[in-house]
C-alpha positions as CSV (number, residue, x, y, z in Angstrom):
1,X,137.0,165.6,90.7
2,X,134.4,166.2,93.3
3,X,135.5,169.8,93.8
4,X,135.3,170.4,90.1
5,X,131.8,169.0,90.0
6,X,130.7,171.2,92.8
7,X,132.3,174.3,91.2
8,X,130.5,173.4,87.9
9,X,127.3,173.0,89.8
10,X,127.7,176.4,91.5
11,X,128.4,178.1,88.1
12,X,125.2,176.6,86.7
13,X,123.2,177.6,89.7
14,X,124.6,181.2,89.8
15,X,124.1,181.7,86.1
16,X,120.4,181.1,86.6
17,X,120.3,178.3,84.0
18,X,119.6,175.6,86.4
19,X,117.2,177.7,88.4
20,X,115.1,178.4,85.4
21,X,114.3,174.7,85.2
22,X,110.7,175.2,86.4
23,X,109.9,177.1,83.3
24,X,111.8,174.6,81.1
25,X,110.1,171.7,82.9
26,X,106.7,173.2,82.4
27,X,107.4,173.8,78.7
28,X,108.9,170.3,78.5
29,X,105.9,168.5,79.9
30,X,105.3,166.9,76.6
31,X,108.6,165.0,76.9
32,X,107.0,163.1,79.8
33,X,104.8,161.5,77.2
34,X,107.0,159.1,75.4
35,X,104.6,157.3,73.1
36,X,105.2,158.1,69.4
37,X,102.4,159.7,67.5
38,X,100.2,157.5,65.4
39,X,100.7,158.0,61.6
40,X,97.3,158.8,60.3
41,X,95.9,158.9,56.8
42,X,95.6,162.6,56.1
43,X,97.2,162.9,52.6
44,X,95.0,164.9,50.2
45,X,93.7,163.0,47.2
46,X,90.6,162.4,45.1
47,X,89.2,160.9,48.3
48,X,90.8,163.5,50.5
49,X,87.8,164.0,52.7
50,X,87.3,160.3,53.2
51,X,90.9,159.9,54.1
52,X,90.6,162.7,56.6
53,X,87.6,161.0,58.2
54,X,89.4,157.7,58.3
55,X,92.4,159.4,59.8
56,X,90.3,161.0,62.5
57,X,88.6,157.7,63.2
58,X,91.9,156.0,63.6
59,X,93.0,158.9,65.8
60,X,89.9,158.6,68.0
61,X,90.3,154.8,68.2
62,X,94.0,155.2,69.2
63,X,93.0,157.7,71.9
64,X,90.3,155.5,73.3
65,X,92.6,152.5,73.3
66,X,95.4,154.4,75.0
67,X,93.0,156.0,77.5
68,X,91.5,152.6,78.3
69,X,95.0,151.1,78.8
70,X,96.1,153.9,81.0
71,X,92.9,153.6,83.1
72,X,93.5,149.9,83.5
73,X,97.1,150.5,84.4
74,X,96.1,153.0,87.1
75,X,93.7,150.5,88.5
76,X,96.4,147.8,88.5
77,X,98.8,150.2,90.2
78,X,96.4,150.8,93.0
79,X,95.5,147.2,93.3
80,X,99.1,146.1,93.4
81,X,99.9,148.6,96.1
82,X,96.9,147.5,98.1
83,X,97.8,143.8,97.8
84,X,101.4,144.5,98.9
85,X,100.3,146.6,101.9
86,X,97.7,144.1,103.0
87,X,100.1,141.2,102.7
88,X,102.8,143.1,104.6
89,X,100.4,143.9,107.4
90,X,99.1,140.4,107.6
91,X,102.7,139.0,107.6
92,X,103.7,141.4,110.4
93,X,100.8,140.1,112.5
94,X,101.6,136.5,111.7
95,X,105.3,137.0,112.6
96,X,104.5,136.5,116.3
97,X,104.6,132.8,115.5
98,X,107.9,132.3,113.6
99,X,107.0,128.8,112.4
100,X,103.7,130.0,110.9
101,X,103.3,129.5,107.1
102,X,104.0,132.9,105.5
103,X,104.9,131.7,102.0
104,X,101.5,132.7,100.6
105,X,101.9,136.2,102.1
106,X,105.4,136.5,100.6
107,X,104.0,135.5,97.3
108,X,101.3,138.2,97.6
109,X,103.9,140.8,98.5
110,X,106.0,139.9,95.4
111,X,102.9,139.9,93.2
112,X,101.7,143.2,94.5
113,X,105.0,145.0,93.9
114,X,105.4,143.4,90.5
115,X,102.0,144.5,89.3
116,X,102.5,148.0,90.7
117,X,105.9,148.3,89.0
118,X,104.7,147.1,85.6
119,X,101.6,149.4,85.8
120,X,103.7,152.4,86.7
121,X,106.1,151.6,83.8
122,X,103.2,151.5,81.4
123,X,101.8,154.8,82.7
124,X,105.2,156.4,82.3
125,X,105.6,154.9,78.8
126,X,102.3,156.4,77.5
127,X,102.6,159.6,79.5
128,X,99.3,159.3,81.4
129,X,98.0,161.8,84.0
130,X,100.0,159.9,86.6
131,X,103.1,161.8,85.3
132,X,101.4,165.2,85.6
133,X,103.2,166.1,88.8
134,X,106.6,165.3,87.4
135,X,107.5,168.7,85.9
136,X,105.9,170.5,88.8
137,X,108.0,168.7,91.4
138,X,111.1,169.0,89.3
139,X,110.5,172.8,88.9
140,X,110.0,173.3,92.6
141,X,113.2,171.6,93.5
142,X,115.1,173.5,90.8
143,X,113.7,176.9,92.1
144,X,114.8,176.1,95.6
145,X,118.4,175.1,95.0
146,X,121.2,176.6,97.1
147,X,125.0,176.2,97.2
148,X,125.0,174.7,100.7
149,X,122.6,171.9,99.6
150,X,124.0,171.3,96.1
151,X,127.4,170.1,97.4
152,X,126.1,167.5,99.8
153,X,123.6,166.4,97.2
154,X,126.3,165.8,94.6
155,X,128.3,163.8,97.2
156,X,125.3,161.6,98.0
157,X,124.5,161.0,94.3
158,X,128.1,160.2,93.6
159,X,128.3,157.7,96.5
160,X,125.1,156.1,95.3
161,X,126.3,155.7,91.7
162,X,127.1,152.3,90.1
163,X,130.7,152.2,91.3
164,X,129.8,153.4,94.8
165,X,127.0,150.9,95.1
166,X,129.2,148.0,94.0
167,X,131.9,149.0,96.4
168,X,129.5,149.3,99.3
169,X,127.9,145.9,98.4
170,X,131.3,144.2,98.4
171,X,132.4,145.7,101.7
172,X,129.1,145.2,103.5
173,X,128.8,141.7,102.0
174,X,132.2,140.8,103.3
175,X,131.3,142.1,106.8
176,X,128.1,140.2,106.9
177,X,129.8,137.0,105.7
178,X,132.4,137.4,108.4
179,X,129.8,138.0,111.0
180,X,127.9,134.8,109.9
181,X,131.2,132.8,109.3
182,X,129.7,131.9,105.9
183,X,130.0,133.2,102.4
184,X,126.3,132.8,101.8
185,X,125.0,136.2,103.3
186,X,127.6,138.1,101.2
187,X,126.8,136.2,98.0
188,X,123.0,136.7,98.5
189,X,123.6,140.4,99.0
190,X,125.8,140.8,95.9
191,X,123.6,138.7,93.8
192,X,120.4,140.6,94.7
193,X,122.0,144.0,94.1
194,X,123.4,142.7,90.7
195,X,120.1,141.3,89.5
196,X,118.3,144.5,90.5
197,X,120.8,146.6,88.6
198,X,120.4,144.4,85.5
199,X,116.6,144.6,85.6
200,X,116.8,148.3,86.0
201,X,119.0,148.6,82.9
202,X,116.6,146.5,80.9
203,X,113.6,148.4,82.1
204,X,115.2,151.7,81.1
205,X,115.7,150.4,77.6
206,X,112.1,149.0,77.3
207,X,110.4,152.1,78.7
208,X,112.7,154.5,76.9
209,X,111.9,157.6,78.9
210,X,114.0,160.7,78.3
211,X,115.7,162.5,81.1
212,X,114.5,165.9,82.3
213,X,115.6,168.8,80.1
214,X,119.3,169.5,80.3
215,X,118.7,173.1,81.5
216,X,117.3,171.6,84.7
217,X,120.2,169.2,85.3
218,X,123.2,170.1,87.6
219,X,125.1,167.0,86.4
220,X,124.2,166.4,82.8
221,X,123.0,162.8,82.1
222,X,121.5,161.7,78.8
223,X,120.7,158.0,79.2
224,X,117.2,156.7,79.8
225,X,115.4,157.8,83.0
226,X,112.9,155.2,84.3
227,X,113.5,153.8,86.8
228,X,116.2,155.6,88.8
229,X,119.3,153.3,89.0
230,X,120.6,155.2,92.0
231,X,117.4,154.7,94.0
232,X,117.0,151.1,92.9
233,X,120.6,150.4,94.2
234,X,120.1,152.2,97.5
235,X,116.7,150.5,98.2
236,X,117.9,147.0,97.5
237,X,121.3,147.4,99.2
238,X,120.3,149.0,102.4
239,X,117.1,147.1,102.8
240,X,119.0,143.8,102.4
241,X,121.6,144.9,105.0
242,X,118.8,145.8,107.4
243,X,117.0,142.5,106.9
244,X,120.2,140.4,107.4
245,X,121.3,142.4,110.5
246,X,117.8,142.3,112.0
247,X,117.0,138.6,111.2
248,X,115.9,136.9,114.3
249,X,115.9,140.1,116.3
250,X,112.9,141.6,118.2
251,X,110.4,143.4,116.0
252,X,111.3,146.8,117.3
253,X,114.9,146.4,116.2
254,X,114.0,145.0,112.8
255,X,111.6,147.9,112.3
256,X,114.2,150.5,113.3
257,X,116.7,149.0,110.8
258,X,114.2,149.0,108.0
259,X,113.2,152.6,108.7
260,X,116.8,153.6,108.6
261,X,117.3,151.9,105.3
262,X,114.2,153.5,103.8
263,X,115.3,156.9,105.1
264,X,118.7,156.6,103.3
265,X,116.8,155.6,100.1
266,X,114.5,158.6,100.3
267,X,117.6,160.9,100.8
268,X,119.1,159.5,97.6
269,X,115.7,159.9,95.8
270,X,115.4,163.5,96.8
271,X,118.9,164.3,95.7
272,X,118.2,162.9,92.2
273,X,115.2,165.1,91.8
274,X,116.9,168.1,93.4
275,X,119.8,167.8,90.9
276,X,117.4,167.6,88.0
277,X,118.5,164.1,87.0
278,X,115.1,162.3,87.4
279,X,111.4,162.8,87.4
280,X,109.3,162.0,90.5
281,X,107.9,158.8,89.0
282,X,111.4,157.7,88.1
283,X,112.4,157.5,91.8
284,X,109.1,155.9,92.7
285,X,109.9,153.2,90.1
286,X,113.3,152.8,91.6
287,X,111.8,152.3,95.1
288,X,109.4,149.7,93.7
289,X,112.0,147.8,91.8
290,X,114.6,147.9,94.7
291,X,111.9,146.8,97.2
292,X,110.9,143.9,95.0
293,X,114.5,142.7,94.6
294,X,115.1,143.1,98.3
295,X,111.9,141.2,99.1
296,X,113.1,138.2,97.0
297,X,116.6,138.4,98.3
298,X,115.4,138.5,101.9
299,X,113.3,135.4,101.4
300,X,116.4,133.6,100.0
301,X,118.3,134.6,103.0
302,X,115.5,133.5,105.3
303,X,115.4,130.1,103.5
304,X,119.2,129.6,104.0
305,X,119.0,130.7,107.6
306,X,116.1,128.3,108.4
307,X,117.9,125.4,106.8
308,X,121.1,126.1,108.6
309,X,119.2,126.3,111.9
310,X,117.4,123.0,111.1
311,X,120.7,121.3,110.4
312,X,122.1,122.6,113.7
313,X,119.1,121.4,115.6
314,X,119.4,117.9,114.0
315,X,123.0,117.7,115.0
316,X,122.2,118.7,118.6
317,X,119.4,116.2,118.7
318,X,121.6,113.3,117.3
319,X,124.8,113.9,119.2
320,X,123.7,113.7,122.8
321,X,122.7,110.0,122.6
322,X,126.0,109.1,121.1
323,X,127.8,111.1,123.7
324,X,125.8,109.5,126.5
325,X,126.4,106.0,125.1
326,X,130.1,106.6,124.8
327,X,130.2,107.9,128.4
328,X,128.3,104.8,129.7
329,X,130.7,102.5,127.8
330,X,133.7,104.2,129.2
331,X,132.2,104.1,132.7
332,X,131.5,100.4,132.3
333,X,135.0,99.7,131.1
334,X,136.6,101.5,134.0
335,X,134.3,99.7,136.4
336,X,135.3,96.3,134.9
């Protein structure tokens, strides 16, 4: 199956159909804008001129309303990103004291990513200037395809599909649970990945964005486009694994694991654009959604770990006095 997909991709590339996607993407820029046109009063009648003026007024009002909403969404997108980055930096500084209260910072991180994701989804829905770079980026990747890159790109995108993501989540979850001698890490990983996938599916239906034009796609897909499910899955899965493996480790090791997870996610994102399956803002949306899910899942894992550690400490603190008392009683009995 994989060989057949590669051969089909090579035929599409060699025929020039896929490589002409820059032209198609440029001509298809209007498809980025998904909002339906407003039905205006323009029917000629005895009051045709009045109706035309009313229609124009409605059109102008709709344009102003959409422009205002898009501007507000851009502001919220920037504000959300700024809040997330500020909270992340503050939390990294506060992490030197493990017992310091970081719950407000985690809340700010979640709030920032949520606002940014919703704002970006709105921008994509109405087709604002934020999506202007989408056809340009898509066309550049399509014009720079080559056979030696297309094969590995297909392999990566196949591995990061729904089936591949579920299999990796099950295997990695089992390994993490075995490492911790508890089912909880694996269940948290699987639950987080599953919830992220469900939210991605719902968001696709709500936003209703079309895929890039078929002529630009190496592997033809026709379902909704925003956000990228592949990127969402990669982001949440590998970030969660990095967090669980690095929990309690030195900051350098945690940082290295997170960088590795993000690098894999970026590779998946690039293959999705390279193969013509997604717009640039689709993969950005996938990163935001996957990061949001991973942030929530990581906090759940942290809560479980801290509670398990507290229970262990309470047992250690309670047991020694009993052990000492039993030892003293035994010693007294032998002496008698």
